[in-house]
C-alpha positions as CSV (number, residue, x, y, z in Angstrom):
1,X,0.0,0.0,0.0
2,X,2.9,2.4,0.8
3,X,4.1,2.1,-2.8
4,X,0.8,3.2,-4.1
5,X,0.3,6.2,-1.7
6,X,3.9,7.4,-2.1
7,X,3.7,7.1,-5.9
8,X,0.3,8.9,-5.9
9,X,1.8,11.7,-3.9
10,X,4.5,12.2,-6.5
11,X,2.0,12.1,-9.3
12,X,-0.1,14.8,-7.5
13,X,2.9,17.0,-7.1
14,X,3.7,16.5,-10.8
15,X,0.1,17.4,-11.7
16,X,0.5,20.7,-9.7
17,X,3.8,21.5,-11.4
18,X,2.5,20.8,-14.9
19,X,-0.7,22.7,-14.3
20,X,1.3,25.7,-13.0
21,X,3.5,25.6,-16.1
22,X,0.3,25.5,-18.2
23,X,1.0,22.0,-19.6
24,X,-2.6,21.1,-19.1
25,X,-2.8,17.9,-21.0
26,X,-0.1,16.2,-19.0
27,X,-1.3,17.8,-15.7
28,X,-4.6,16.0,-16.2
29,X,-2.9,12.8,-17.1
30,X,-1.0,12.8,-13.8
31,X,-4.1,13.8,-11.9
32,X,-5.9,10.7,-13.3
33,X,-2.8,8.6,-12.4
34,X,-2.8,9.9,-8.9
35,X,-6.5,9.0,-8.4
36,X,-6.0,5.5,-9.8
37,X,-3.2,4.9,-7.4
38,X,-5.2,6.2,-4.4
39,X,-8.0,3.8,-5.3
40,X,-5.6,1.0,-5.6
41,X,-4.1,1.8,-2.2
42,X,-7.6,1.9,-0.7
43,X,-8.4,-1.4,-2.3
44,X,-5.3,-3.0,-0.7
45,X,-6.2,-1.6,2.6
46,X,-9.8,-2.9,2.4
47,X,-9.1,-6.3,0.8
48,X,-5.5,-7.1,1.8
49,X,-4.7,-8.2,-1.7
50,X,-3.2,-6.8,-4.9
51,X,-5.5,-4.4,-6.7
52,X,-7.1,-5.2,-10.1
53,X,-4.9,-4.5,-13.1
54,X,-7.2,-1.9,-14.6
55,X,-7.2,1.9,-15.0
56,X,-10.9,2.5,-14.9
57,X,-11.6,4.8,-12.0
58,X,-15.3,4.0,-11.6
59,X,-14.5,0.3,-11.6
60,X,-11.8,0.8,-8.9
61,X,-14.2,3.0,-6.8
62,X,-16.8,0.2,-7.1
63,X,-14.3,-2.4,-6.0
64,X,-13.6,-0.2,-2.9
65,X,-17.4,-0.1,-2.2
66,X,-17.5,3.6,-2.4
67,X,-21.0,5.1,-2.4
68,X,-20.7,7.8,-5.1
69,X,-23.3,10.3,-6.3
70,X,-24.0,10.7,-10.0
71,X,-21.9,13.8,-10.4
72,X,-18.8,12.1,-8.9
73,X,-19.3,9.1,-11.1
74,X,-19.6,11.3,-14.2
75,X,-16.4,13.2,-13.1
76,X,-14.5,9.9,-12.6
77,X,-15.6,8.8,-16.0
78,X,-14.3,12.0,-17.6
79,X,-11.1,12.0,-15.6
80,X,-10.5,8.3,-16.4
81,X,-10.3,9.2,-20.1
82,X,-7.3,11.4,-19.4
83,X,-5.2,8.2,-19.1
84,X,-5.9,7.3,-22.8
85,X,-6.2,10.8,-24.2
86,X,-2.8,11.9,-23.1
87,X,-1.0,8.7,-23.8
88,X,-1.9,7.6,-27.3
89,X,-0.9,9.7,-30.4
90,X,-4.3,9.3,-32.2
91,X,-6.1,10.9,-29.2
92,X,-3.4,13.4,-28.1
93,X,-4.2,16.1,-30.7
94,X,-7.9,16.3,-29.9
95,X,-7.2,16.1,-26.1
96,X,-4.6,18.8,-26.4
97,X,-7.2,21.3,-27.7
98,X,-9.9,20.1,-25.3
99,X,-7.5,20.5,-22.3
100,X,-7.5,24.3,-22.4
101,X,-7.2,26.5,-19.4
102,X,-10.9,26.5,-18.4
103,X,-11.4,22.8,-18.8
104,X,-8.2,21.9,-17.0
105,X,-8.9,24.3,-14.1
106,X,-12.3,22.6,-13.6
107,X,-10.8,19.1,-13.5
108,X,-7.7,20.0,-11.5
109,X,-10.0,21.4,-8.8
110,X,-12.1,18.3,-8.8
111,X,-9.0,16.1,-8.6
112,X,-7.7,18.2,-5.7
113,X,-11.0,17.8,-3.9
114,X,-11.0,14.0,-4.4
115,X,-7.4,13.8,-3.2
116,X,-8.3,15.7,0.0
117,X,-11.5,13.9,0.7
């Protein structure tokens, strides 16, 4: 579990640095990665076993038996897409334009809230 939480902390710090430097696409990517690792750490804590080898945030939240409202589920689905959109070339261009200042600010704030809560 310690591996996941420490790695998540570094990813959160990287998200903040990238966001501050206006590298929004990769800031969102690291935000998604941080949440994924936090869910995996929680899964280990709850189940005392290795987490599932998936990147789907809503699936991981479900495996942790989290009771999420519809807005949170929708946000997790959107944030979950940052993993694919920032990683694969055929998605990068469209995501680069989508991840503008306003869009990124919205989701960085949501990720921060999830990290704190």
